[in-house]
C-alpha positions as a Markdown table, in Angstrom:
| # | Residue | x | y | z |
|---|---|---|---|---|
| 1 | Met | -83.2 | 34.3 | -3.8 |
| 2 | Gln | -86.3 | 35.3 | -1.9 |
| 3 | Tyr | -84.7 | 34.8 | 1.5 |
| 4 | Gly | -81.6 | 36.7 | 0.3 |
| 5 | Glu | -83.8 | 39.6 | -0.8 |
| 6 | Asn | -85.6 | 39.6 | 2.6 |
| 7 | Ile | -82.3 | 39.7 | 4.4 |
| 8 | Arg | -81.1 | 42.6 | 2.2 |
| 9 | Leu | -84.3 | 44.5 | 2.9 |
| 10 | Ser | -84.1 | 43.8 | 6.6 |
| 11 | Phe | -80.6 | 45.2 | 6.8 |
| 12 | Arg | -81.6 | 48.2 | 4.8 |
| 13 | Gly | -84.4 | 48.8 | 7.2 |
| 14 | Leu | -82.0 | 48.6 | 10.2 |
| 15 | Ile | -79.7 | 51.2 | 8.5 |
| 16 | Asp | -82.6 | 53.5 | 7.5 |
| 17 | His | -83.9 | 53.5 | 11.1 |
| 18 | Lys | -80.7 | 53.2 | 13.1 |
| 19 | Phe | -81.8 | 54.7 | 16.4 |
| 20 | Arg | -85.1 | 52.8 | 16.5 |
| 21 | Ser | -83.3 | 49.6 | 15.6 |
| 22 | Phe | -80.8 | 50.2 | 18.3 |
| 23 | Leu | -83.5 | 50.8 | 20.9 |
| 24 | Thr | -85.2 | 47.6 | 19.7 |
| 25 | Met | -82.0 | 45.6 | 20.1 |
| 26 | Leu | -81.1 | 46.9 | 23.6 |
| 27 | Gly | -83.1 | 44.2 | 25.4 |
| 28 | Ile | -81.5 | 41.5 | 23.4 |
| 29 | Ile | -78.0 | 43.0 | 23.7 |
| 30 | Phe | -78.2 | 43.3 | 27.5 |
| 31 | Gly | -79.9 | 40.0 | 27.9 |
| 32 | Val | -77.2 | 38.0 | 25.9 |
| 33 | Ala | -74.4 | 40.0 | 27.6 |
| 34 | Ser | -75.8 | 39.3 | 31.1 |
| 35 | Val | -76.3 | 35.6 | 30.4 |
| 36 | Ile | -72.7 | 35.2 | 29.2 |
| 37 | Thr | -71.3 | 37.4 | 32.1 |
| 38 | Met | -73.3 | 35.6 | 34.8 |
| 39 | Leu | -72.4 | 32.1 | 33.6 |
| 40 | Ser | -68.7 | 33.0 | 33.2 |
| 41 | Ile | -68.7 | 34.3 | 36.8 |
| 42 | Gly | -70.5 | 31.2 | 38.0 |
| 43 | Glu | -68.1 | 28.9 | 36.1 |
| 44 | Gly | -65.1 | 30.8 | 37.4 |
| 45 | Ala | -66.3 | 30.4 | 41.0 |
| 46 | Lys | -67.0 | 26.7 | 40.4 |
| 47 | Arg | -63.5 | 26.1 | 39.1 |
| 48 | Glu | -62.0 | 28.0 | 42.0 |
| 49 | Ala | -64.0 | 25.9 | 44.5 |
| 50 | Ile | -63.0 | 22.7 | 42.8 |
| 51 | Ala | -59.3 | 23.7 | 42.8 |
| 52 | Lys | -59.6 | 24.6 | 46.5 |
| 53 | Tyr | -61.0 | 21.3 | 47.5 |
| 54 | Gln | -58.6 | 19.4 | 45.3 |
| 55 | Asp | -55.8 | 21.0 | 47.2 |
| 56 | Leu | -57.4 | 19.7 | 50.4 |
| 57 | Gly | -57.8 | 16.3 | 48.7 |
| 58 | Val | -61.2 | 15.1 | 47.6 |
| 59 | Asn | -60.5 | 11.6 | 49.0 |
| 60 | Asn | -59.2 | 13.0 | 52.3 |
| 61 | Ile | -60.7 | 13.2 | 55.7 |
| 62 | Ile | -59.1 | 15.9 | 57.9 |
| 63 | Ile | -59.2 | 15.8 | 61.6 |
| 64 | Arg | -58.3 | 19.1 | 63.2 |
| 65 | Glu | -57.7 | 20.1 | 66.8 |
| 66 | Lys | -60.6 | 22.1 | 68.1 |
| 67 | Lys | -59.9 | 25.7 | 69.1 |
| 68 | Met | -60.7 | 26.0 | 72.8 |
| 69 | Ser | -59.9 | 28.4 | 75.6 |
| 70 | Asp | -57.3 | 27.4 | 78.2 |
| 71 | Thr | -60.2 | 26.8 | 80.7 |
| 72 | Glu | -61.9 | 24.4 | 78.2 |
| 73 | Ile | -58.7 | 22.6 | 77.5 |
| 74 | Glu | -58.0 | 22.1 | 81.2 |
| 75 | Glu | -61.5 | 20.6 | 81.6 |
| 76 | Val | -60.9 | 18.2 | 78.7 |
| 77 | Arg | -57.5 | 17.2 | 80.2 |
| 78 | Ala | -59.2 | 16.6 | 83.6 |
| 79 | Lys | -61.4 | 14.1 | 81.7 |
| 80 | Phe | -58.2 | 12.2 | 80.6 |
| 81 | Ser | -58.1 | 13.3 | 77.0 |
| 82 | Gln | -54.7 | 14.4 | 75.8 |
| 83 | Gly | -56.0 | 15.7 | 72.5 |
| 84 | Leu | -54.9 | 14.5 | 69.0 |
| 85 | Ser | -51.8 | 12.3 | 69.0 |
| 86 | Ile | -49.7 | 10.2 | 66.6 |
| 87 | Gln | -51.3 | 7.1 | 68.2 |
| 88 | Asp | -54.7 | 8.3 | 67.0 |
| 89 | Ala | -53.4 | 8.4 | 63.4 |
| 90 | Glu | -52.0 | 4.9 | 63.8 |
| 91 | Val | -55.2 | 3.4 | 65.2 |
| 92 | Ile | -57.3 | 5.0 | 62.4 |
| 93 | Lys | -55.0 | 3.5 | 59.8 |
| 94 | Asp | -55.2 | 0.1 | 61.4 |
| 95 | Ile | -59.0 | 0.0 | 62.0 |
| 96 | Val | -60.7 | 2.1 | 59.3 |
| 97 | Pro | -61.2 | 0.1 | 56.0 |
| 98 | Gly | -60.0 | 1.7 | 52.8 |
| 99 | Val | -57.4 | 4.0 | 54.4 |
| 100 | Ile | -54.3 | 4.4 | 52.1 |
| 101 | Gly | -52.3 | 6.4 | 54.6 |
| 102 | Thr | -52.3 | 9.1 | 57.3 |
| 103 | Ala | -50.3 | 12.3 | 57.7 |
| 104 | Ser | -49.9 | 13.9 | 61.1 |
| 105 | Gln | -48.7 | 17.5 | 61.6 |
| 106 | Ala | -47.9 | 19.7 | 64.5 |
| 107 | Glu | -47.5 | 23.5 | 64.4 |
| 108 | Ile | -46.1 | 26.5 | 66.2 |
| 109 | Ser | -45.7 | 30.1 | 65.1 |
| 110 | Thr | -42.3 | 31.7 | 65.8 |
| 111 | Glu | -39.6 | 34.0 | 64.4 |
| 112 | Val | -37.1 | 32.6 | 61.9 |
| 113 | Lys | -33.7 | 34.2 | 61.3 |
| 114 | Tyr | -31.1 | 34.1 | 58.6 |
| 115 | Ala | -28.1 | 36.4 | 58.8 |
| 116 | Asp | -29.5 | 39.9 | 59.7 |
| 117 | Arg | -33.0 | 39.1 | 58.3 |
| 118 | Ser | -36.0 | 37.6 | 60.1 |
| 119 | Val | -39.6 | 36.6 | 59.4 |
| 120 | Lys | -42.6 | 35.5 | 61.4 |
| 121 | Ser | -43.6 | 32.0 | 60.2 |
| 122 | Thr | -45.6 | 28.9 | 61.0 |
| 123 | Ile | -43.4 | 25.9 | 61.6 |
| 124 | Ile | -45.1 | 22.7 | 60.7 |
| 125 | Gly | -43.8 | 19.2 | 61.6 |
| 126 | Val | -45.0 | 16.7 | 59.0 |
| 127 | Thr | -44.7 | 13.1 | 58.1 |
| 128 | Pro | -43.4 | 12.2 | 54.6 |
| 129 | Gly | -47.0 | 11.5 | 53.2 |
| 130 | Phe | -48.0 | 15.1 | 53.6 |
| 131 | Ile | -46.7 | 16.2 | 50.2 |
| 132 | Asp | -48.9 | 13.7 | 48.3 |
| 133 | Met | -52.0 | 14.1 | 50.4 |
| 134 | Met | -52.0 | 17.9 | 50.2 |
| 135 | Asn | -51.0 | 18.2 | 46.6 |
| 136 | Val | -47.9 | 20.4 | 47.2 |
| 137 | Lys | -44.7 | 20.4 | 45.1 |
| 138 | Thr | -41.2 | 21.7 | 45.5 |
| 139 | Ser | -39.7 | 24.2 | 43.0 |
| 140 | Asn | -36.2 | 23.5 | 44.3 |
| 141 | Gly | -34.6 | 20.7 | 46.3 |
| 142 | Val | -36.7 | 18.0 | 48.0 |
| 143 | Phe | -39.5 | 17.7 | 50.5 |
| 144 | Ile | -39.3 | 15.9 | 53.9 |
| 145 | Asn | -38.7 | 12.2 | 53.1 |
| 146 | Gln | -38.7 | 9.0 | 55.1 |
| 147 | Glu | -35.0 | 9.2 | 55.9 |
| 148 | His | -35.4 | 12.8 | 57.3 |
| 149 | Tyr | -38.3 | 11.5 | 59.4 |
| 150 | Asp | -36.8 | 8.2 | 60.7 |
| 151 | Lys | -33.5 | 9.9 | 61.8 |
| 152 | Gly | -35.2 | 13.1 | 63.1 |
| 153 | Leu | -32.8 | 15.2 | 61.0 |
| 154 | Lys | -32.7 | 19.0 | 61.5 |
| 155 | Val | -33.8 | 19.9 | 58.0 |
| 156 | Cys | -36.5 | 22.1 | 56.6 |
| 157 | Val | -38.5 | 23.1 | 53.5 |
| 158 | Leu | -39.4 | 26.8 | 53.0 |
| 159 | Gly | -42.5 | 28.4 | 51.6 |
| 160 | Ala | -42.0 | 30.8 | 48.7 |
| 161 | Ser | -42.6 | 34.0 | 50.7 |
| 162 | Val | -40.1 | 32.9 | 53.4 |
| 163 | Val | -37.4 | 32.4 | 50.8 |
| 164 | Met | -38.1 | 35.8 | 49.2 |
| 165 | Thr | -37.8 | 37.5 | 52.7 |
| 166 | Leu | -34.8 | 35.7 | 54.0 |
| 167 | Phe | -32.7 | 34.9 | 50.9 |
| 168 | Arg | -34.0 | 37.2 | 48.2 |
| 169 | Asp | -32.1 | 36.2 | 45.0 |
| 170 | Gln | -29.8 | 33.8 | 46.9 |
| 171 | Asn | -30.1 | 30.0 | 46.5 |
| 172 | Pro | -31.3 | 28.8 | 50.0 |
| 173 | Ile | -30.5 | 25.1 | 49.4 |
| 174 | Gly | -27.8 | 24.0 | 51.9 |
| 175 | Glu | -28.0 | 27.2 | 54.0 |
| 176 | Met | -28.7 | 27.1 | 57.7 |
| 177 | Ile | -31.6 | 29.1 | 59.3 |
| 178 | Lys | -32.3 | 29.6 | 63.0 |
| 179 | Ile | -35.7 | 28.6 | 64.3 |
| 180 | Glu | -36.0 | 29.5 | 68.0 |
| 181 | Asp | -32.7 | 28.1 | 69.3 |
| 182 | Gln | -32.4 | 25.4 | 66.6 |
| 183 | Trp | -30.3 | 25.6 | 63.5 |
| 184 | Met | -32.0 | 23.8 | 60.5 |
| 185 | Glu | -30.6 | 23.0 | 57.1 |
| 186 | Val | -32.7 | 24.1 | 54.1 |
| 187 | Val | -33.2 | 21.1 | 51.8 |
| 188 | Gly | -36.2 | 22.3 | 49.6 |
| 189 | Val | -38.4 | 25.2 | 48.5 |
| 190 | Leu | -42.1 | 24.8 | 47.9 |
| 191 | Gln | -43.8 | 26.1 | 44.8 |
| 192 | Ser | -45.8 | 29.3 | 45.4 |
| 193 | Lys | -49.3 | 28.3 | 46.6 |
| 194 | Thr | -52.1 | 29.6 | 48.7 |
| 195 | Leu | -54.2 | 26.7 | 49.9 |
| 196 | Phe | -57.4 | 28.8 | 50.4 |
| 197 | Thr | -58.1 | 32.4 | 51.4 |
| 198 | Glu | -61.2 | 31.9 | 53.5 |
| 199 | Thr | -62.4 | 29.5 | 56.2 |
| 200 | Val | -63.4 | 26.1 | 54.8 |
| 201 | Gly | -65.5 | 24.1 | 57.2 |
| 202 | Glu | -63.5 | 24.2 | 60.4 |
| 203 | Leu | -60.2 | 24.9 | 58.6 |
| 204 | Ala | -58.9 | 28.5 | 58.7 |
| 205 | Ala | -57.4 | 30.3 | 55.7 |
| 206 | Arg | -53.9 | 29.0 | 54.9 |
| 207 | Asp | -51.1 | 30.6 | 52.9 |
| 208 | Leu | -48.5 | 27.8 | 52.4 |
| 209 | Asn | -46.0 | 30.4 | 51.2 |
| 210 | Thr | -45.4 | 31.6 | 54.8 |
| 211 | Asp | -44.9 | 28.1 | 56.2 |
| 212 | Ile | -41.7 | 26.1 | 57.0 |
| 213 | Tyr | -41.9 | 22.3 | 57.1 |
| 214 | Val | -39.7 | 20.1 | 59.2 |
| 215 | Pro | -39.8 | 16.4 | 60.0 |
| 216 | Leu | -42.4 | 15.7 | 62.7 |
| 217 | Ser | -39.9 | 13.6 | 64.7 |
| 218 | Ala | -37.5 | 16.5 | 64.9 |
| 219 | Phe | -40.3 | 19.0 | 65.6 |
| 220 | Leu | -41.6 | 17.0 | 68.7 |
| 221 | Asn | -38.0 | 16.6 | 70.0 |
| 222 | Arg | -36.7 | 20.1 | 69.5 |
| 223 | Phe | -39.6 | 22.6 | 69.7 |
| 224 | Thr | -41.8 | 23.4 | 72.7 |
| 225 | Pro | -45.4 | 24.5 | 72.1 |
| 226 | Glu | -46.3 | 28.0 | 73.4 |
| 227 | Asn | -49.2 | 26.5 | 75.5 |
| 228 | Pro | -48.2 | 23.3 | 77.5 |
| 229 | Leu | -51.8 | 22.2 | 77.3 |
| 230 | Thr | -51.6 | 21.9 | 73.5 |
| 231 | Ser | -52.1 | 18.5 | 71.8 |
| 232 | Glu | -49.2 | 16.5 | 70.6 |
| 233 | Ile | -50.3 | 17.2 | 67.0 |
| 234 | Gln | -52.8 | 19.6 | 65.6 |
| 235 | Gln | -54.0 | 17.8 | 62.5 |
| 236 | Ile | -54.4 | 14.3 | 61.0 |
| 237 | Thr | -55.1 | 13.9 | 57.3 |
| 238 | Val | -56.5 | 10.5 | 56.4 |
| 239 | Gln | -56.4 | 9.5 | 52.7 |
| 240 | Met | -59.0 | 7.1 | 51.5 |
| 241 | Glu | -59.0 | 4.8 | 48.4 |
| 242 | Ser | -62.1 | 6.5 | 46.9 |
| 243 | Ser | -64.7 | 9.1 | 47.8 |
| 244 | Asn | -67.5 | 6.5 | 47.8 |
| 245 | His | -67.8 | 6.0 | 51.5 |
| 246 | Leu | -66.2 | 9.1 | 53.0 |
| 247 | Ile | -69.2 | 9.9 | 55.3 |
| 248 | Glu | -69.3 | 6.4 | 56.7 |
| 249 | Ser | -65.6 | 6.4 | 57.2 |
| 250 | Ser | -65.7 | 9.8 | 58.9 |
| 251 | Arg | -68.4 | 8.5 | 61.3 |
| 252 | Leu | -66.2 | 5.5 | 62.1 |
| 253 | Ile | -63.2 | 7.8 | 62.7 |
| 254 | Asp | -65.4 | 9.9 | 65.0 |
| 255 | Ala | -66.4 | 6.9 | 67.0 |
| 256 | Ile | -62.7 | 5.8 | 67.3 |
| 257 | Leu | -61.6 | 9.2 | 68.5 |
| 258 | Gln | -64.4 | 9.5 | 71.0 |
| 259 | Arg | -63.3 | 6.2 | 72.5 |
| 260 | His | -59.6 | 7.2 | 72.6 |
| 261 | His | -60.5 | 10.7 | 74.0 |
| 262 | Phe | -62.9 | 9.4 | 76.7 |
| 263 | Asn | -65.9 | 10.9 | 75.0 |
| 264 | Asn | -64.3 | 14.3 | 74.8 |
| 265 | Val | -65.0 | 15.9 | 71.4 |
| 266 | Asp | -61.9 | 18.1 | 71.3 |
| 267 | Tyr | -61.4 | 17.8 | 67.5 |
| 268 | Asn | -63.3 | 18.7 | 64.3 |
| 269 | Ile | -63.7 | 16.3 | 61.3 |
| 270 | Val | -63.8 | 18.0 | 57.9 |
| 271 | Val | -64.7 | 16.1 | 54.7 |
| 272 | Pro | -63.6 | 18.3 | 51.8 |
| 273 | Tyr | -65.6 | 16.2 | 49.2 |
| 274 | Glu | -68.8 | 16.8 | 51.1 |
| 275 | Leu | -68.1 | 20.5 | 51.4 |
| 276 | Leu | -67.5 | 20.6 | 47.6 |
| 277 | Arg | -70.8 | 18.9 | 46.9 |
| 278 | Gln | -72.7 | 21.3 | 49.2 |
| 279 | Glu | -71.0 | 24.3 | 47.5 |
| 280 | Glu | -71.8 | 22.9 | 44.1 |
| 281 | Lys | -75.5 | 22.7 | 45.0 |
| 282 | Glu | -75.5 | 26.2 | 46.3 |
| 283 | Arg | -73.8 | 27.5 | 43.1 |
| 284 | Gln | -76.3 | 25.6 | 40.9 |
| 285 | Ile | -79.1 | 27.5 | 42.6 |
| 286 | Tyr | -77.1 | 30.7 | 42.3 |
| 287 | Asn | -76.4 | 30.1 | 38.6 |
| 288 | Phe | -80.1 | 29.3 | 38.0 |
| 289 | Leu | -81.2 | 32.5 | 39.6 |
| 290 | Leu | -78.7 | 34.5 | 37.6 |
| 291 | Gly | -79.7 | 32.7 | 34.4 |
| 292 | Ala | -83.4 | 33.4 | 35.1 |
| 293 | Ile | -82.7 | 37.1 | 35.6 |
| 294 | Ala | -80.8 | 37.2 | 32.3 |
| 295 | Ala | -83.6 | 35.3 | 30.6 |
| 296 | Ile | -86.1 | 37.9 | 31.7 |
| 297 | Ser | -83.9 | 40.5 | 30.0 |
| 298 | Leu | -84.1 | 38.5 | 26.8 |
| 299 | Leu | -87.9 | 38.2 | 27.1 |
| 300 | Val | -88.2 | 41.9 | 27.6 |
| 301 | Gly | -86.1 | 42.4 | 24.5 |
| 302 | Gly | -88.4 | 40.0 | 22.6 |
| 303 | Ile | -91.4 | 42.1 | 23.7 |
| 304 | Gly | -89.6 | 45.2 | 22.4 |
| 305 | Ile | -89.1 | 43.5 | 19.1 |
| 306 | Met | -92.7 | 42.5 | 18.9 |
| 307 | Asn | -93.9 | 46.0 | 19.6 |
| 308 | Ile | -91.6 | 47.6 | 17.1 |
| 309 | Met | -92.6 | 45.0 | 14.5 |
| 310 | Leu | -96.3 | 45.7 | 15.1 |
| 311 | Ala | -95.6 | 49.4 | 14.6 |
| 312 | Thr | -93.7 | 48.6 | 11.5 |
| 313 | Val | -96.6 | 46.6 | 10.1 |
| 314 | Met | -98.8 | 49.6 | 10.7 |
| 315 | Glu | -96.4 | 51.9 | 8.9 |
| 316 | Arg | -96.0 | 49.6 | 5.9 |
| 317 | Thr | -99.7 | 48.7 | 5.5 |
| 318 | Arg | -99.9 | 50.3 | 2.1 |
| 319 | Glu | -96.7 | 48.5 | 1.0 |
| 320 | Ile | -98.1 | 45.2 | 2.1 |
| 321 | Gly | -101.3 | 45.8 | 0.2 |
| 322 | Ile | -99.4 | 46.7 | -3.0 |
| 323 | Arg | -97.2 | 43.6 | -2.7 |
| 324 | Arg | -100.3 | 41.4 | -2.2 |
| 325 | Ala | -102.0 | 43.1 | -5.2 |
| 326 | Val | -99.1 | 42.2 | -7.5 |
| 327 | Gly | -99.0 | 38.6 | -6.5 |
| 328 | Ala | -97.2 | 38.2 | -3.2 |
| 329 | Lys | -98.6 | 35.3 | -1.1 |
| 330 | Lys | -99.3 | 35.4 | 2.6 |
| 331 | Ala | -96.2 | 33.2 | 3.1 |
| 332 | Asp | -94.0 | 35.8 | 1.4 |
| 333 | Ile | -95.3 | 38.6 | 3.7 |
| 334 | Met | -94.8 | 36.4 | 6.8 |
| 335 | Ser | -91.3 | 35.4 | 5.6 |
| 336 | Gln | -90.3 | 39.0 | 5.1 |
| 337 | Phe | -91.4 | 40.2 | 8.6 |
| 338 | Val | -90.1 | 37.1 | 10.4 |
| 339 | Thr | -86.7 | 37.6 | 8.6 |
| 340 | Glu | -86.6 | 41.2 | 9.8 |
| 341 | Ala | -87.3 | 40.2 | 13.4 |
| 342 | Val | -84.6 | 37.5 | 13.2 |
| 343 | Val | -82.1 | 39.9 | 11.7 |
| 344 | Ile | -82.7 | 42.3 | 14.6 |
| 345 | Ser | -82.2 | 39.5 | 17.1 |
| 346 | Ile | -79.1 | 38.1 | 15.4 |
| 347 | Thr | -77.5 | 41.6 | 15.2 |
| 348 | Gly | -78.4 | 42.3 | 18.8 |
| 349 | Gly | -77.2 | 38.8 | 19.8 |
| 350 | Ile | -73.8 | 39.3 | 18.1 |
| 351 | Ile | -73.3 | 42.7 | 19.8 |
| 352 | Gly | -74.5 | 41.1 | 23.1 |
| 353 | Val | -71.9 | 38.2 | 22.8 |
| 354 | Leu | -69.1 | 40.7 | 22.2 |
| 355 | Leu | -70.3 | 42.8 | 25.1 |
| 356 | Gly | -70.7 | 39.8 | 27.4 |
| 357 | Ile | -67.1 | 38.6 | 26.6 |
| 358 | Ser | -65.8 | 42.1 | 27.2 |
| 359 | Leu | -67.6 | 42.4 | 30.5 |
| 360 | Ser | -66.4 | 39.0 | 31.7 |
| 361 | Leu | -62.8 | 40.0 | 31.0 |
| 362 | Ile | -63.3 | 43.4 | 32.6 |
| 363 | Val | -64.7 | 41.8 | 35.8 |
| 364 | Ser | -61.8 | 39.4 | 35.9 |
| 365 | Leu | -59.2 | 42.2 | 35.3 |
| 366 | Phe | -60.4 | 44.8 | 37.8 |
| 367 | Thr | -61.8 | 42.6 | 40.6 |
| 368 | Asp | -60.8 | 39.5 | 42.6 |
| 369 | Ile | -63.5 | 37.5 | 40.8 |
| 370 | Asn | -62.2 | 34.9 | 38.4 |
| 371 | Thr | -64.3 | 34.4 | 35.3 |
| 372 | Tyr | -64.2 | 31.6 | 32.8 |
| 373 | Ile | -66.0 | 32.0 | 29.4 |
| 374 | Gln | -67.4 | 28.7 | 28.1 |
| 375 | Leu | -68.6 | 28.1 | 24.5 |
| 376 | Tyr | -71.9 | 26.6 | 25.8 |
| 377 | Ala | -72.8 | 29.9 | 27.5 |
| 378 | Ile | -72.3 | 31.8 | 24.2 |
| 379 | Val | -74.3 | 29.2 | 22.2 |
| 380 | Ile | -77.2 | 29.2 | 24.7 |
| 381 | Ala | -77.3 | 33.0 | 24.9 |
| 382 | Phe | -77.1 | 33.6 | 21.2 |
| 383 | Gly | -79.5 | 30.7 | 20.3 |
| 384 | Phe | -82.0 | 32.0 | 22.8 |
| 385 | Ser | -81.8 | 35.5 | 21.2 |
| 386 | Val | -82.6 | 34.0 | 17.8 |
| 387 | Leu | -85.5 | 32.0 | 19.3 |
| 388 | Val | -86.8 | 35.2 | 20.8 |
| 389 | Gly | -86.7 | 36.9 | 17.4 |
| 390 | Ile | -88.6 | 34.1 | 15.7 |
| 391 | Ser | -91.1 | 33.8 | 18.5 |
| 392 | Phe | -91.9 | 37.4 | 19.0 |
| 393 | Gly | -91.7 | 38.2 | 15.3 |
| 394 | Tyr | -94.3 | 35.6 | 14.4 |
| 395 | Leu | -97.4 | 37.6 | 15.6 |
| 396 | Pro | -96.6 | 40.8 | 13.8 |
| 397 | Ala | -95.7 | 38.8 | 10.6 |
| 398 | Lys | -99.0 | 36.9 | 10.9 |
| 399 | Asn | -101.0 | 40.1 | 11.3 |
| 400 | Ala | -99.2 | 41.5 | 8.2 |
| 401 | Ala | -99.9 | 38.4 | 6.2 |
| 402 | Asn | -103.7 | 38.5 | 7.1 |
| 403 | Leu | -104.2 | 42.1 | 5.9 |
| 404 | Lys | -106.6 | 42.4 | 3.0 |
| 405 | Pro | -105.0 | 43.8 | -0.1 |
| 406 | Ile | -107.8 | 46.3 | -0.9 |
| 407 | Asp | -108.1 | 47.6 | 2.7 |
| 408 | Ser | -104.3 | 47.9 | 3.0 |
| 409 | Ile | -104.0 | 50.0 | -0.2 |
| 410 | Arg | -106.7 | 52.3 | 1.1 |
| 411 | Tyr | -105.0 | 52.6 | 4.5 |
| 412 | Glu | -103.7 | 56.1 | 5.4 |
């Protein structure tokens, strides 16, 4: 009953001094809201990064043709390196331990036509293992399979944006499109997907929706690269059994390629898992700094509570004296003032939680930043606000409890 009475009196005090109470709670409100908002932004960024690297394959090692000027390419060719080749992929699969499979791909950018419509697209010659290694799926039809590859069939799989431009509402499966001077049958459509929107390691941003996939065997036989100095293929994706020895495997692959390319490093090796680990470390530091800034706001809010409670003790000195005179113990006085501080903190914490959730949703709605609100962020922020109330409410409560009854009653 005593605690219930203290809580009732605390809420009555908040209502009687609305403006002062609101100013007291501002630090707690903004502190809690900033903790939730910052952590939700950090969590959203983390999930986006994980999704990005999962698309690249956390067990994959990607070897990409290095971008060079024609002069640099001529120098490399003069030193007997022909660039990345299918043979490189086969040697890596045979020599490197733990390799599940490899996927080679070659690329050209050209115009694609259907009826009176056309679109600029990247044509990618792939082996059948590409669909599993790069985590892509078809929304209609099938992807390039072993039969397509072995027979070098003139078939293709379209990205979602290509379908919308060329076919609109028409079903493209079974239709023929013209790529350069070659007619290719559409056998599948990829699900809408952007691999990543910014450079990752040595890999440029990639929108799979604008790509068209054909069997690599048909690609090499029927399409001529724009630059005759271009490598046979532009990328090799190596899938490993696990992520335990990716760095060691990448070093072995590097040694193999240097040997095959006569010590010409005309390629880049990207290990998505290592990039993910580096980004996670950076984000942990980033989240720590954001949390520290938000925690400072809560501490400032706690100091505000302490100052207001000290002023309240001064205002209610006579009341404290009277209560002590009629039998109230020091513990009763301390309990009353600590309860008031906690009520202020809890009320501010609840408002801060609602504000933090609202800000997180607003950030996600009106910007390109993805946010993800987690329960632990709310619990941490709210729990810290209550802890601040108890901690900073203790000193004023102790001062109030130590006032002498006679001196308090005489206080003006």
